[in-house]
C-alpha positions as CSV (number, residue, x, y, z in Angstrom):
1,X,8.4,81.0,-21.0
2,X,8.6,84.4,-20.7
3,X,12.7,85.0,-20.5
4,X,13.9,86.6,-23.1
5,X,16.8,83.6,-24.3
6,X,14.5,80.3,-23.6
7,X,15.1,79.5,-27.3
8,X,19.3,79.8,-26.8
9,X,18.8,78.3,-23.3
10,X,16.6,75.4,-23.9
11,X,18.6,74.6,-27.0
12,X,22.3,74.6,-25.0
13,X,20.8,72.8,-22.6
14,X,19.8,70.1,-24.9
15,X,22.6,70.0,-26.7
16,X,24.7,69.4,-23.1
17,X,22.5,66.6,-22.4
18,X,22.8,64.5,-26.2
19,X,26.7,65.2,-25.5
20,X,26.2,63.8,-21.8
21,X,24.0,60.9,-23.1
22,X,26.8,60.1,-26.1
23,X,29.6,60.0,-23.3
24,X,28.0,57.8,-20.9
25,X,27.0,55.2,-23.7
26,X,29.8,55.2,-25.5
27,X,31.9,54.4,-22.5
28,X,29.2,51.5,-21.9
29,X,30.0,50.0,-25.6
30,X,32.9,47.6,-25.4
31,X,31.8,45.7,-22.5
32,X,27.9,45.6,-24.0
33,X,29.8,44.0,-27.4
34,X,31.3,41.5,-25.7
35,X,28.0,40.9,-23.4
36,X,25.4,41.3,-25.9
37,X,26.8,42.8,-29.2
38,X,23.2,44.1,-30.5
39,X,23.2,46.0,-27.5
40,X,27.0,47.0,-27.6
41,X,25.4,48.4,-31.5
42,X,22.7,50.2,-30.0
43,X,24.5,52.1,-27.7
44,X,27.2,53.1,-30.3
45,X,24.4,53.8,-32.9
46,X,22.6,55.9,-30.4
47,X,25.7,57.9,-28.9
48,X,26.6,58.9,-32.9
49,X,23.4,59.9,-33.3
50,X,23.2,62.1,-30.2
51,X,26.5,63.5,-31.0
52,X,24.8,64.7,-34.0
53,X,22.1,65.9,-32.6
54,X,24.1,67.8,-30.2
55,X,26.1,70.1,-33.1
56,X,22.7,70.0,-34.9
57,X,21.0,71.7,-32.2
58,X,23.2,74.5,-32.1
59,X,23.6,75.5,-35.9
60,X,20.6,74.6,-37.1
61,X,18.4,77.8,-37.7
62,X,15.2,75.5,-37.7
63,X,16.0,72.5,-35.4
64,X,13.0,70.7,-35.1
65,X,14.5,67.6,-36.9
66,X,17.6,67.4,-34.2
67,X,14.7,68.1,-31.5
68,X,12.6,65.2,-32.7
69,X,15.6,63.0,-33.1
70,X,17.0,63.4,-29.7
71,X,13.7,63.1,-28.5
72,X,13.0,59.9,-29.7
73,X,16.5,58.3,-29.0
74,X,15.8,59.5,-25.1
75,X,12.2,58.3,-25.0
76,X,13.5,54.8,-26.4
77,X,17.0,54.6,-24.1
78,X,14.2,55.2,-21.7
79,X,11.9,51.9,-23.0
80,X,15.3,50.2,-23.3
81,X,16.7,51.0,-20.0
82,X,13.1,50.3,-18.0
83,X,12.7,46.8,-20.2
84,X,15.9,45.3,-19.6
85,X,15.6,46.0,-15.8
86,X,11.8,44.2,-16.0
87,X,10.8,42.3,-18.6
88,X,14.5,41.5,-20.5
89,X,15.4,42.4,-23.9
90,X,15.3,39.6,-26.3
91,X,17.7,37.3,-26.8
92,X,17.3,36.7,-22.9
93,X,19.1,40.4,-21.8
94,X,18.8,41.1,-18.5
95,X,20.0,43.6,-16.3
96,X,19.9,43.5,-12.4
97,X,20.3,46.5,-10.8
98,X,20.5,50.6,-12.0
99,X,24.6,50.3,-12.7
100,X,25.4,53.3,-10.9
101,X,27.0,55.8,-11.7
102,X,25.7,55.4,-15.7
103,X,22.1,54.6,-15.3
104,X,21.1,56.3,-13.1
105,X,23.5,59.6,-14.8
106,X,21.8,58.4,-18.7
107,X,18.0,58.6,-17.4
108,X,18.9,62.1,-15.5
109,X,20.0,63.2,-19.3
110,X,17.4,61.6,-21.3
111,X,15.0,62.6,-19.2
112,X,16.2,66.3,-19.0
113,X,16.3,66.7,-22.9
114,X,12.9,65.2,-23.3
115,X,11.8,68.1,-20.9
116,X,13.8,70.4,-22.6
117,X,12.1,69.4,-25.7
118,X,8.6,70.1,-24.3
119,X,9.6,73.6,-23.6
120,X,10.9,74.4,-25.9
121,X,7.5,73.0,-28.3
122,X,5.6,74.9,-25.6
123,X,7.5,78.2,-26.1
124,X,7.2,78.8,-29.4
125,X,3.2,77.4,-29.5
126,X,2.5,79.9,-27.0
127,X,4.6,82.3,-28.8
128,X,2.9,81.7,-32.3
129,X,5.9,80.4,-33.8
130,X,4.7,76.6,-34.2
131,X,8.0,74.7,-35.1
132,X,7.9,73.6,-38.9
133,X,9.9,71.2,-41.0
134,X,13.0,72.6,-43.3
135,X,11.8,73.9,-46.4
136,X,13.1,71.2,-48.3
137,X,11.3,68.9,-46.0
138,X,7.8,69.9,-46.7
139,X,6.1,69.0,-49.8
140,X,5.1,71.3,-52.8
141,X,1.2,71.5,-53.0
142,X,1.0,71.8,-56.9
143,X,-2.7,74.4,-57.7
144,X,-5.8,72.9,-58.4
145,X,-7.6,73.2,-61.2
């Protein structure tokens, strides 16, 4: 990406997608807790994680952990959506349709988050600023000798 505010734009887009994801899944938690308890719990946990991801994308200086967490959760939700409508999930959980408007909107924000992450990663790599884990997450190597 060759525009000066790519980082802020992509982080803002991803934060909005994460909030949208959290709101959409939070709206579905009560029904899913009754229908299939573990699905409701997964929706609640996923929503909470995505809210943390949204905040982290806005405030962190090095947001790699937030990007990775959001991308993994988004891809997991996309996979869960697809599996629940094809082969089904454990305990016989199967959804026959798209559940408009929640299903399509969820897929949209999850997919956009993943694409924003890939664009951010590509931009960072192209500029020679490969993403690094925060200092405290990196292992210190002891000098040999």
